[in-house]
C-alpha positions as CSV (number, residue, x, y, z in Angstrom):
1,X,19.2,-8.6,8.9
2,X,21.3,-11.8,8.4
3,X,25.1,-11.8,7.8
4,X,24.3,-13.5,4.2
5,X,22.2,-10.2,3.7
6,X,25.8,-8.4,3.4
7,X,27.0,-11.0,0.7
8,X,23.3,-10.9,-1.6
9,X,22.5,-7.2,-0.9
10,X,24.0,-4.1,-2.8
11,X,23.4,-1.4,-0.6
12,X,24.9,1.0,-2.6
13,X,22.5,0.3,-5.4
14,X,19.4,0.3,-3.0
15,X,20.2,3.7,-2.1
16,X,21.2,5.0,-5.6
17,X,24.5,6.3,-4.7
18,X,27.8,5.3,-5.9
19,X,30.3,3.3,-3.7
20,X,32.5,6.2,-3.3
21,X,29.9,8.4,-2.1
22,X,30.4,10.5,1.2
23,X,28.3,10.4,4.3
24,X,26.2,13.5,3.2
25,X,25.3,11.9,-0.2
26,X,24.1,8.8,1.5
27,X,22.3,10.4,4.3
28,X,20.5,12.8,1.5
29,X,19.5,9.8,-0.6
30,X,18.1,8.0,2.2
31,X,15.9,10.7,3.3
32,X,14.6,11.1,0.0
33,X,13.8,7.5,-0.4
34,X,12.3,7.3,3.2
35,X,10.0,10.2,2.6
36,X,8.7,8.5,-1.0
37,X,8.5,5.1,0.1
38,X,7.2,5.9,4.0
39,X,4.0,3.7,4.7
40,X,2.1,6.7,5.9
41,X,2.2,8.0,2.2
42,X,1.7,4.4,0.6
43,X,-1.2,2.7,2.7
44,X,-1.7,-0.9,1.7
45,X,1.4,-0.8,-0.6
46,X,3.5,-4.1,0.4
47,X,6.0,-3.5,-2.5
48,X,6.8,0.4,-0.8
49,X,6.9,-1.0,2.4
50,X,9.3,-3.7,1.5
51,X,11.3,-1.1,-0.2
52,X,11.2,1.1,2.6
53,X,12.5,-1.7,4.7
54,X,15.4,-2.2,2.4
55,X,16.3,1.7,2.4
56,X,16.7,1.4,6.0
57,X,18.8,-1.8,6.2
58,X,21.3,-0.3,3.7
59,X,21.3,3.2,5.7
60,X,21.9,1.7,8.8
61,X,24.9,-0.1,7.5
62,X,26.4,2.7,5.4
63,X,25.9,5.4,7.6
64,X,28.3,3.6,10.1
65,X,31.8,3.9,9.1
66,X,32.8,0.6,11.1
67,X,30.0,-1.3,9.5
68,X,30.6,0.1,6.1
69,X,34.2,-0.7,6.3
70,X,33.2,-4.5,6.9
71,X,30.5,-4.4,4.4
72,X,33.0,-3.1,2.0
73,X,35.4,-5.7,2.7
74,X,32.9,-8.5,2.6
75,X,31.7,-7.4,-1.0
76,X,35.4,-7.3,-2.2
77,X,36.1,-10.3,-1.1
78,X,33.1,-11.9,-2.8
79,X,33.8,-9.8,-6.0
80,X,30.2,-8.0,-5.4
81,X,28.5,-11.2,-6.0
82,X,26.3,-12.8,-3.7
83,X,28.7,-15.9,-2.7
84,X,32.4,-16.7,-2.3
85,X,34.3,-19.0,-5.1
86,X,36.6,-21.6,-4.0
87,X,40.2,-21.5,-4.9
88,X,40.4,-23.6,-8.3
89,X,40.2,-21.8,-11.5
90,X,37.0,-21.4,-13.6
91,X,37.4,-24.4,-15.2
92,X,37.7,-26.6,-11.9
93,X,34.8,-28.4,-10.8
94,X,35.2,-26.6,-7.6
95,X,34.6,-23.0,-9.3
96,X,30.9,-23.1,-8.0
97,X,31.6,-23.5,-4.3
98,X,29.7,-21.5,-1.5
99,X,31.5,-19.1,0.9
100,X,31.6,-22.2,3.4
101,X,34.8,-23.0,1.5
102,X,36.5,-20.0,1.8
103,X,36.3,-20.4,5.6
104,X,37.3,-24.2,5.1
105,X,40.4,-22.8,3.3
106,X,41.4,-20.2,6.0
107,X,40.8,-22.3,8.8
108,X,41.1,-26.1,7.8
109,X,38.6,-28.6,8.6
110,X,39.5,-29.2,12.3
111,X,38.3,-32.1,14.4
112,X,34.9,-31.2,16.0
113,X,34.1,-28.2,14.1
114,X,33.6,-28.9,10.4
115,X,31.5,-31.8,9.1
116,X,32.8,-33.2,5.9
117,X,31.3,-35.1,2.9
118,X,32.0,-35.8,-0.8
119,X,30.1,-33.6,-3.1
120,X,32.1,-32.5,-5.9
121,X,35.3,-33.6,-7.6
122,X,37.5,-30.7,-6.5
123,X,37.2,-31.5,-2.7
124,X,34.9,-32.2,-0.1
125,X,32.2,-29.4,0.9
126,X,33.3,-28.1,4.4
127,X,30.4,-27.0,6.6
128,X,31.0,-25.3,9.8
129,X,28.6,-26.1,12.8
130,X,27.6,-23.7,15.8
131,X,28.9,-24.9,18.9
132,X,25.8,-26.7,20.8
133,X,24.0,-26.0,24.2
134,X,26.8,-27.3,26.3
135,X,29.5,-25.2,24.8
136,X,27.9,-22.0,26.1
137,X,27.5,-19.8,23.0
138,X,25.1,-19.8,20.5
139,X,27.2,-18.0,17.7
140,X,26.8,-18.6,13.8
141,X,27.8,-16.7,10.5
142,X,27.8,-13.4,12.3
143,X,30.2,-14.7,15.3
144,X,32.7,-15.9,12.1
145,X,32.5,-12.5,10.5
146,X,32.9,-10.7,13.7
147,X,36.2,-12.5,14.7
148,X,37.6,-11.6,11.1
149,X,36.7,-8.0,11.2
150,X,37.1,-7.2,15.3
151,X,33.5,-6.5,15.8
152,X,29.9,-7.7,16.2
153,X,28.0,-8.4,13.2
154,X,25.1,-6.2,14.4
155,X,22.2,-4.1,13.3
156,X,23.1,-0.6,13.0
157,X,20.8,2.4,14.7
158,X,17.3,2.3,13.5
159,X,15.1,5.6,13.5
160,X,11.8,5.2,15.3
161,X,8.5,4.9,13.3
162,X,6.3,7.9,13.1
163,X,2.9,7.7,15.1
164,X,-0.5,9.5,14.7
165,X,-2.9,10.5,17.3
166,X,-6.2,13.0,17.4
167,X,-7.2,15.3,20.0
168,X,-10.4,17.5,20.3
169,X,-10.2,21.1,21.6
170,X,-13.1,23.2,22.6
171,X,-13.2,26.5,20.2
172,X,-12.3,28.8,22.9
173,X,-9.2,26.6,24.0
174,X,-8.4,26.4,20.1
175,X,-8.2,30.2,19.6
176,X,-6.4,30.7,22.8
177,X,-4.0,27.9,22.5
178,X,-4.0,24.8,24.8
179,X,-1.7,22.0,26.5
180,X,-3.2,18.5,26.1
181,X,-1.8,15.1,27.4
182,X,-2.2,12.1,24.8
183,X,-1.4,8.5,25.6
184,X,0.8,7.1,22.9
185,X,1.5,3.3,23.0
186,X,1.3,3.4,26.7
187,X,3.1,6.7,27.3
188,X,1.8,10.1,28.4
189,X,2.9,12.8,25.8
190,X,2.1,16.6,26.8
191,X,1.8,18.6,23.5
192,X,1.3,22.3,23.3
193,X,-1.5,23.2,20.9
194,X,-0.6,26.7,19.4
195,X,-3.3,29.6,19.2
196,X,-5.2,29.8,16.2
197,X,-5.1,26.2,15.3
198,X,-7.6,25.3,12.6
199,X,-9.9,22.2,12.6
200,X,-8.1,19.3,10.8
201,X,-4.6,20.9,11.3
202,X,-1.9,18.3,12.1
203,X,0.7,19.3,14.7
204,X,4.1,17.4,14.7
205,X,5.9,17.0,17.5
206,X,9.6,16.0,16.9
207,X,11.1,12.9,18.8
208,X,7.9,12.0,20.4
209,X,6.9,9.2,18.3
210,X,8.1,5.2,18.8
211,X,11.5,5.1,20.3
212,X,14.5,4.4,17.9
213,X,16.5,1.1,18.2
214,X,20.2,0.7,18.8
215,X,21.1,4.4,19.8
216,X,18.8,5.6,16.7
217,X,16.5,8.6,17.1
218,X,12.9,8.3,18.0
219,X,10.3,9.2,15.4
220,X,7.7,12.0,15.5
221,X,4.2,12.2,16.5
222,X,1.7,13.8,14.4
223,X,-1.6,15.1,15.9
224,X,-4.6,15.8,14.2
225,X,-6.6,18.7,15.9
226,X,-10.3,18.6,15.6
227,X,-12.2,21.9,16.9
228,X,-15.5,22.2,18.0
229,X,-17.8,24.6,16.0
230,X,-18.7,27.8,18.1
231,X,-22.4,29.2,18.0
232,X,-21.1,32.7,17.1
233,X,-17.7,32.7,16.1
234,X,-15.6,31.2,13.3
235,X,-12.0,31.5,12.4
236,X,-10.5,32.7,9.2
237,X,-6.6,32.5,9.8
238,X,-5.7,35.3,12.3
239,X,-9.0,36.8,12.0
240,X,-12.5,35.7,13.7
241,X,-15.9,35.8,11.4
242,X,-19.3,36.9,13.1
243,X,-22.5,37.7,11.5
244,X,-24.4,40.8,13.1
245,X,-28.2,41.0,12.8
246,X,-29.4,44.8,12.6
247,X,-32.8,46.1,12.4
248,X,-34.0,48.0,8.9
249,X,-34.0,51.4,10.6
250,X,-30.5,50.7,11.7
251,X,-29.2,49.5,8.3
252,X,-31.1,52.6,6.6
253,X,-30.4,55.5,9.1
254,X,-27.2,54.1,10.6
255,X,-26.3,53.3,13.8
256,X,-23.7,52.3,16.8
257,X,-24.2,48.9,18.1
258,X,-22.4,46.6,20.9
259,X,-20.9,43.5,19.3
260,X,-19.9,40.7,21.3
261,X,-16.2,39.6,21.6
262,X,-14.8,36.1,22.3
263,X,-13.2,37.4,25.4
264,X,-16.6,37.9,27.1
265,X,-16.7,41.4,26.4
266,X,-18.4,44.0,23.8
267,X,-17.2,46.3,21.2
268,X,-18.9,49.5,19.6
269,X,-19.1,49.2,16.3
270,X,-20.5,52.0,13.9
271,X,-23.2,50.6,11.1
272,X,-22.9,53.2,8.5
273,X,-26.0,54.7,7.0
274,X,-27.5,52.6,4.1
275,X,-25.7,49.3,5.1
276,X,-27.0,46.5,3.1
277,X,-26.9,42.8,4.2
278,X,-23.9,41.2,3.6
279,X,-21.5,44.1,4.1
280,X,-18.6,43.2,6.2
281,X,-17.3,45.5,8.8
282,X,-13.6,45.0,10.2
283,X,-12.8,45.6,14.1
284,X,-9.3,45.8,14.4
285,X,-7.4,44.0,16.9
286,X,-10.1,41.8,18.2
287,X,-9.2,38.6,16.4
288,X,-6.7,35.7,17.5
289,X,-3.4,36.6,18.9
290,X,-0.6,34.6,17.6
291,X,3.3,34.8,17.5
292,X,2.8,36.3,14.0
293,X,0.4,39.1,15.3
294,X,-3.2,39.7,16.3
295,X,-6.1,39.2,13.6
296,X,-9.2,41.3,13.3
297,X,-12.9,40.7,13.9
298,X,-14.8,40.6,10.8
299,X,-18.6,41.4,11.3
300,X,-21.0,40.5,8.6
301,X,-24.3,42.8,8.5
302,X,-27.3,40.8,8.2
303,X,-30.5,43.1,8.2
304,X,-33.1,41.2,10.1
305,X,-36.7,41.2,8.4
306,X,-39.7,41.0,11.2
307,X,-41.7,37.9,11.1
308,X,-44.7,39.7,12.7
309,X,-45.6,43.2,12.6
310,X,-48.2,45.2,14.8
311,X,-50.9,47.1,13.0
312,X,-48.7,50.3,13.9
313,X,-45.6,48.7,12.3
314,X,-47.6,47.6,9.2
315,X,-48.9,51.0,8.5
316,X,-45.5,52.4,8.8
317,X,-44.0,50.1,6.3
318,X,-46.8,50.8,4.0
319,X,-46.4,54.5,4.3
320,X,-42.4,53.8,3.6
321,X,-43.1,51.5,0.7
322,X,-45.6,54.4,-1.1
323,X,-42.9,57.2,0.0
324,X,-40.1,55.0,-2.0
325,X,-42.4,53.5,-4.9
326,X,-40.6,55.5,-7.6
327,X,-37.3,53.5,-7.0
328,X,-37.0,50.3,-8.7
329,X,-34.4,48.3,-6.8
330,X,-34.1,45.5,-9.6
331,X,-33.6,48.1,-12.6
332,X,-29.8,47.3,-12.7
333,X,-30.3,43.3,-12.4
334,X,-32.3,43.3,-15.7
335,X,-29.8,45.4,-17.6
336,X,-27.2,43.0,-16.6
337,X,-29.1,39.9,-17.2
338,X,-29.5,41.2,-20.7
339,X,-26.0,41.6,-21.9
């Protein structure tokens, strides 16, 4: 930001706050605009990006009490406009003089510093040149204002940008929680991934983004987690889901079967007599353990149909069919279809 920006930009209007707004109101307005205009929410929108930068510049000045005091003083001297006017009434030819004329009136046209030239009837236009390389300093407009207001005309603290990263976890690590190390802009960042993280879930690490400038806070790091699928289990919040094949006799007559668990063990599950395919049985406390509690294992029964039958097995099935031929399993379906 250049010194001329302080003359030309109304930082209060940029943030949408009155000139007497307190620090809390300024901060609230900045946060609201920054969230709305952040490049992550407006990809490819050059206008939003430009406004985002303007909002950041305005907040950097107005959030710093010393810089805000200097800014208010300059804007008051300039009448709230973009440039100073030289002494001489509105009707004088010098009425359109630039802010350099004001400094000329304050300090005079001393030898070696200003250069003068006839430009208007109201008097010469005075411009100040910066000291040359031999003078040792390279100060300019900001140095003049720094001398007037007792401090450097410097950019205020700037918050660092948020950064994005991705990581892929095996299913078991995602369920149990894991610690990963990522390389972000040449830095090693260690992140704790909580137990039960979902595929595609984003984890925000506060202060692990790009470092701030001038003492400003660092941005955040947003990690998108991808979870590799498991051949048996799937997650459903804190619960684990799986499909359990059972035989026809087990489904019809009922049975107690061993069901595998994610920790490598097994648990006994009772399949009630007459259990149809698609029914889900709940095994409590065998899901995912999180700070909010432990979920359950949801077991969906699937009746396995043999692809090949021995002679004896076929005779047994045929005998069963004859014994149950009076039952019509599709009668209710036809009745509902006709409604």
